[in-house]
NUVEX-652723 format. One record per residue (C-alpha): residue in three letters; x, z, y. Coordinates in Angstrom, 2 decimals, decimal comma, padded with zeros to 5 digits, always signed. Layout:
# residues N
<pagu><res>ALA</res><xx>X</xx><zz>Z</zz><yy>Y</yy></pagu>
...
END
This chain:
# residues 123
<pagu><res>MET</res><xx>-006,35</xx><zz>+005,57</zz><yy>-004,41</yy></pagu>
<pagu><res>GLY</res><xx>-006,42</xx><zz>+001,83</zz><yy>-004,96</yy></pagu>
<pagu><res>ASN</res><xx>-009,58</xx><zz>+000,08</zz><yy>-005,96</yy></pagu>
<pagu><res>VAL</res><xx>-009,99</xx><zz>-003,65</zz><yy>-006,52</yy></pagu>
<pagu><res>GLU</res><xx>-013,67</xx><zz>-003,43</zz><yy>-005,55</yy></pagu>
<pagu><res>ARG</res><xx>-012,61</xx><zz>-002,28</zz><yy>-002,06</yy></pagu>
<pagu><res>CYS</res><xx>-010,53</xx><zz>-005,40</zz><yy>-001,50</yy></pagu>
<pagu><res>ASP</res><xx>-011,84</xx><zz>-007,49</zz><yy>+001,40</yy></pagu>
<pagu><res>LYS</res><xx>-010,88</xx><zz>-011,03</zz><yy>+000,46</yy></pagu>
<pagu><res>THR</res><xx>-011,69</xx><zz>-012,19</zz><yy>+004,00</yy></pagu>
<pagu><res>LEU</res><xx>-009,30</xx><zz>-009,72</zz><yy>+005,67</yy></pagu>
<pagu><res>PRO</res><xx>-006,60</xx><zz>-011,60</zz><yy>+007,61</yy></pagu>
<pagu><res>LEU</res><xx>-003,98</xx><zz>-009,03</zz><yy>+006,59</yy></pagu>
<pagu><res>ASN</res><xx>-004,53</xx><zz>-009,91</zz><yy>+002,92</yy></pagu>
<pagu><res>GLU</res><xx>-004,00</xx><zz>-013,60</zz><yy>+003,70</yy></pagu>
<pagu><res>MET</res><xx>-000,92</xx><zz>-012,85</zz><yy>+005,77</yy></pagu>
<pagu><res>ILE</res><xx>+000,73</xx><zz>-010,84</zz><yy>+003,00</yy></pagu>
<pagu><res>PHE</res><xx>-000,10</xx><zz>-013,52</zz><yy>+000,43</yy></pagu>
<pagu><res>HIS</res><xx>+001,86</xx><zz>-016,04</zz><yy>+002,51</yy></pagu>
<pagu><res>VAL</res><xx>+004,68</xx><zz>-013,75</zz><yy>+003,69</yy></pagu>
<pagu><res>ARG</res><xx>+005,55</xx><zz>-012,80</zz><yy>+000,12</yy></pagu>
<pagu><res>ARG</res><xx>+006,03</xx><zz>-016,48</zz><yy>-000,76</yy></pagu>
<pagu><res>ASP</res><xx>+007,86</xx><zz>-017,79</zz><yy>+002,30</yy></pagu>
<pagu><res>ALA</res><xx>+011,39</xx><zz>-016,75</zz><yy>+003,32</yy></pagu>
<pagu><res>ARG</res><xx>+010,84</xx><zz>-017,95</zz><yy>+006,91</yy></pagu>
<pagu><res>LEU</res><xx>+007,77</xx><zz>-015,74</zz><yy>+007,25</yy></pagu>
<pagu><res>ARG</res><xx>+009,67</xx><zz>-012,79</zz><yy>+005,79</yy></pagu>
<pagu><res>GLU</res><xx>+012,36</xx><zz>-013,32</zz><yy>+008,43</yy></pagu>
<pagu><res>ARG</res><xx>+009,71</xx><zz>-013,39</zz><yy>+011,15</yy></pagu>
<pagu><res>TRP</res><xx>+008,30</xx><zz>-010,18</zz><yy>+009,66</yy></pagu>
<pagu><res>LYS</res><xx>+011,61</xx><zz>-008,52</zz><yy>+010,58</yy></pagu>
<pagu><res>THR</res><xx>+011,94</xx><zz>-010,06</zz><yy>+014,05</yy></pagu>
<pagu><res>ASP</res><xx>+008,41</xx><zz>-010,72</zz><yy>+015,32</yy></pagu>
<pagu><res>LEU</res><xx>+005,81</xx><zz>-008,75</zz><yy>+013,36</yy></pagu>
<pagu><res>GLU</res><xx>+003,38</xx><zz>-008,66</zz><yy>+016,27</yy></pagu>
<pagu><res>GLY</res><xx>+003,59</xx><zz>-012,43</zz><yy>+016,83</yy></pagu>
<pagu><res>LEU</res><xx>+003,15</xx><zz>-013,07</zz><yy>+013,12</yy></pagu>
<pagu><res>ALA</res><xx>+000,11</xx><zz>-010,77</zz><yy>+013,05</yy></pagu>
<pagu><res>LYS</res><xx>-001,44</xx><zz>-012,64</zz><yy>+015,99</yy></pagu>
<pagu><res>GLU</res><xx>-000,77</xx><zz>-015,98</zz><yy>+014,30</yy></pagu>
<pagu><res>PHE</res><xx>-002,71</xx><zz>-014,84</zz><yy>+011,23</yy></pagu>
<pagu><res>GLY</res><xx>-005,53</xx><zz>-013,38</zz><yy>+013,35</yy></pagu>
<pagu><res>LEU</res><xx>-005,13</xx><zz>-009,69</zz><yy>+012,50</yy></pagu>
<pagu><res>SER</res><xx>-007,40</xx><zz>-007,33</zz><yy>+014,40</yy></pagu>
<pagu><res>ALA</res><xx>-005,84</xx><zz>-004,56</zz><yy>+016,49</yy></pagu>
<pagu><res>ALA</res><xx>-006,78</xx><zz>-002,04</zz><yy>+013,76</yy></pagu>
<pagu><res>GLU</res><xx>-005,14</xx><zz>-004,16</zz><yy>+011,06</yy></pagu>
<pagu><res>TYR</res><xx>-001,97</xx><zz>-004,61</zz><yy>+013,09</yy></pagu>
<pagu><res>GLU</res><xx>-001,74</xx><zz>-000,90</zz><yy>+013,92</yy></pagu>
<pagu><res>ALA</res><xx>-002,22</xx><zz>+000,12</zz><yy>+010,27</yy></pagu>
<pagu><res>LEU</res><xx>+000,42</xx><zz>-002,42</zz><yy>+009,26</yy></pagu>
<pagu><res>ARG</res><xx>+002,89</xx><zz>-001,46</zz><yy>+011,99</yy></pagu>
<pagu><res>ASP</res><xx>+002,41</xx><zz>+002,25</zz><yy>+011,28</yy></pagu>
<pagu><res>GLN</res><xx>+002,62</xx><zz>+001,68</zz><yy>+007,51</yy></pagu>
<pagu><res>ASP</res><xx>-000,65</xx><zz>+003,58</zz><yy>+007,17</yy></pagu>
<pagu><res>VAL</res><xx>-001,26</xx><zz>+003,39</zz><yy>+003,42</yy></pagu>
<pagu><res>ARG</res><xx>-004,61</xx><zz>+005,17</zz><yy>+003,48</yy></pagu>
<pagu><res>GLY</res><xx>-005,83</xx><zz>+003,16</zz><yy>+006,49</yy></pagu>
<pagu><res>MET</res><xx>-004,89</xx><zz>-000,16</zz><yy>+004,89</yy></pagu>
<pagu><res>ASN</res><xx>-006,56</xx><zz>+000,88</zz><yy>+001,64</yy></pagu>
<pagu><res>GLU</res><xx>-009,75</xx><zz>+001,90</zz><yy>+003,43</yy></pagu>
<pagu><res>MET</res><xx>-009,95</xx><zz>-001,31</zz><yy>+005,46</yy></pagu>
<pagu><res>GLY</res><xx>-009,77</xx><zz>-003,44</zz><yy>+002,31</yy></pagu>
<pagu><res>VAL</res><xx>-006,14</xx><zz>-004,44</zz><yy>+001,88</yy></pagu>
<pagu><res>HIS</res><xx>-005,64</xx><zz>-005,35</zz><yy>-001,78</yy></pagu>
<pagu><res>GLN</res><xx>-004,15</xx><zz>-002,42</zz><yy>-003,68</yy></pagu>
<pagu><res>TYR</res><xx>-001,34</xx><zz>-004,65</zz><yy>-004,98</yy></pagu>
<pagu><res>TYR</res><xx>-000,36</xx><zz>-005,74</zz><yy>-001,46</yy></pagu>
<pagu><res>ILE</res><xx>+000,12</xx><zz>-002,24</zz><yy>-000,04</yy></pagu>
<pagu><res>PRO</res><xx>+003,34</xx><zz>-001,51</zz><yy>-001,97</yy></pagu>
<pagu><res>GLN</res><xx>+004,44</xx><zz>-005,08</zz><yy>-001,25</yy></pagu>
<pagu><res>ILE</res><xx>+003,95</xx><zz>-004,41</zz><yy>+002,47</yy></pagu>
<pagu><res>LEU</res><xx>+005,99</xx><zz>-001,22</zz><yy>+002,27</yy></pagu>
<pagu><res>ARG</res><xx>+008,77</xx><zz>-003,02</zz><yy>+000,40</yy></pagu>
<pagu><res>LEU</res><xx>+008,86</xx><zz>-005,63</zz><yy>+003,16</yy></pagu>
<pagu><res>PHE</res><xx>+009,62</xx><zz>-002,77</zz><yy>+005,56</yy></pagu>
<pagu><res>HIS</res><xx>+011,95</xx><zz>-000,72</zz><yy>+003,34</yy></pagu>
<pagu><res>GLY</res><xx>+013,21</xx><zz>-002,87</zz><yy>+000,49</yy></pagu>
<pagu><res>ALA</res><xx>+012,62</xx><zz>-002,06</zz><yy>-003,16</yy></pagu>
<pagu><res>GLY</res><xx>+014,70</xx><zz>+001,14</zz><yy>-003,13</yy></pagu>
<pagu><res>ALA</res><xx>+015,64</xx><zz>+000,38</zz><yy>-006,72</yy></pagu>
<pagu><res>ASN</res><xx>+011,99</xx><zz>+001,29</zz><yy>-007,40</yy></pagu>
<pagu><res>ALA</res><xx>+013,04</xx><zz>+004,93</zz><yy>-007,60</yy></pagu>
<pagu><res>ASN</res><xx>+010,68</xx><zz>+007,85</zz><yy>-007,18</yy></pagu>
<pagu><res>THR</res><xx>+012,66</xx><zz>+008,83</zz><yy>-004,09</yy></pagu>
<pagu><res>SER</res><xx>+012,16</xx><zz>+005,61</zz><yy>-002,12</yy></pagu>
<pagu><res>ALA</res><xx>+010,56</xx><zz>+005,29</zz><yy>+001,32</yy></pagu>
<pagu><res>VAL</res><xx>+007,69</xx><zz>+003,44</zz><yy>-000,37</yy></pagu>
<pagu><res>ILE</res><xx>+006,90</xx><zz>+006,42</zz><yy>-002,61</yy></pagu>
<pagu><res>ASP</res><xx>+007,22</xx><zz>+008,78</zz><yy>+000,36</yy></pagu>
<pagu><res>ALA</res><xx>+004,62</xx><zz>+006,75</zz><yy>+002,27</yy></pagu>
<pagu><res>TYR</res><xx>+002,18</xx><zz>+007,11</zz><yy>-000,63</yy></pagu>
<pagu><res>LYS</res><xx>+002,87</xx><zz>+010,84</zz><yy>-000,88</yy></pagu>
<pagu><res>ARG</res><xx>+002,05</xx><zz>+011,27</zz><yy>+002,83</yy></pagu>
<pagu><res>ALA</res><xx>-001,11</xx><zz>+009,18</zz><yy>+002,51</yy></pagu>
<pagu><res>PHE</res><xx>-002,40</xx><zz>+010,94</zz><yy>-000,60</yy></pagu>
<pagu><res>PRO</res><xx>-001,16</xx><zz>+014,55</zz><yy>-000,52</yy></pagu>
<pagu><res>ALA</res><xx>-003,84</xx><zz>+016,00</zz><yy>-002,79</yy></pagu>
<pagu><res>GLU</res><xx>-003,29</xx><zz>+013,36</zz><yy>-005,46</yy></pagu>
<pagu><res>THR</res><xx>+000,47</xx><zz>+013,82</zz><yy>-005,17</yy></pagu>
<pagu><res>ALA</res><xx>+000,18</xx><zz>+017,57</zz><yy>-005,65</yy></pagu>
<pagu><res>LYS</res><xx>-001,96</xx><zz>+017,02</zz><yy>-008,77</yy></pagu>
<pagu><res>ALA</res><xx>+000,51</xx><zz>+014,52</zz><yy>-010,21</yy></pagu>
<pagu><res>LEU</res><xx>+003,47</xx><zz>+016,82</zz><yy>-009,56</yy></pagu>
<pagu><res>ASP</res><xx>+001,63</xx><zz>+019,73</zz><yy>-011,15</yy></pagu>
<pagu><res>VAL</res><xx>+000,90</xx><zz>+017,65</zz><yy>-014,24</yy></pagu>
<pagu><res>GLU</res><xx>+004,54</xx><zz>+016,57</zz><yy>-014,38</yy></pagu>
<pagu><res>ARG</res><xx>+005,79</xx><zz>+020,17</zz><yy>-014,06</yy></pagu>
<pagu><res>HIS</res><xx>+003,60</xx><zz>+021,36</zz><yy>-016,90</yy></pagu>
<pagu><res>GLY</res><xx>+004,25</xx><zz>+018,41</zz><yy>-019,17</yy></pagu>
<pagu><res>ALA</res><xx>+000,54</xx><zz>+017,77</zz><yy>-019,44</yy></pagu>
<pagu><res>VAL</res><xx>-001,11</xx><zz>+014,40</zz><yy>-019,75</yy></pagu>
<pagu><res>PHE</res><xx>-003,44</xx><zz>+013,50</zz><yy>-016,92</yy></pagu>
<pagu><res>VAL</res><xx>-006,89</xx><zz>+012,44</zz><yy>-018,04</yy></pagu>
<pagu><res>GLY</res><xx>-008,89</xx><zz>+010,61</zz><yy>-015,38</yy></pagu>
<pagu><res>PRO</res><xx>-012,40</xx><zz>+011,75</zz><yy>-014,47</yy></pagu>
<pagu><res>SER</res><xx>-014,05</xx><zz>+008,98</zz><yy>-016,49</yy></pagu>
<pagu><res>LEU</res><xx>-012,37</xx><zz>+010,18</zz><yy>-019,70</yy></pagu>
<pagu><res>LYS</res><xx>-012,93</xx><zz>+013,91</zz><yy>-019,22</yy></pagu>
<pagu><res>LYS</res><xx>-016,55</xx><zz>+013,75</zz><yy>-020,38</yy></pagu>
<pagu><res>ASP</res><xx>-015,40</xx><zz>+012,13</zz><yy>-023,64</yy></pagu>
<pagu><res>ARG</res><xx>-013,00</xx><zz>+015,02</zz><yy>-024,30</yy></pagu>
<pagu><res>ALA</res><xx>-015,48</xx><zz>+017,83</zz><yy>-023,66</yy></pagu>
END
């Protein structure tokens, strides 16, 4: 899913989220004038559409920092008490259905997930 190496530090959306998270006035504008705010920060049409549509996979693929994606979703939906049933989690489940299915299968069977890089060490 997320990958720090994919982060595009020059992406206007990354800069916008950096500032919105820190400024109450910008967070208020987020709620009332997202399109105007996006234009002010110079987002491309693709960035704005991914943001507006809360397209987790699209934002990840275009280089939005992996830490900012859940922050973006929380700006739309609130923290949802950080529960596994929040709108934020649902957005990730829709964006990454195969990974979600794997995680749920692991959870059902009480197994411990071992990432691909560790599997060779356990063989």
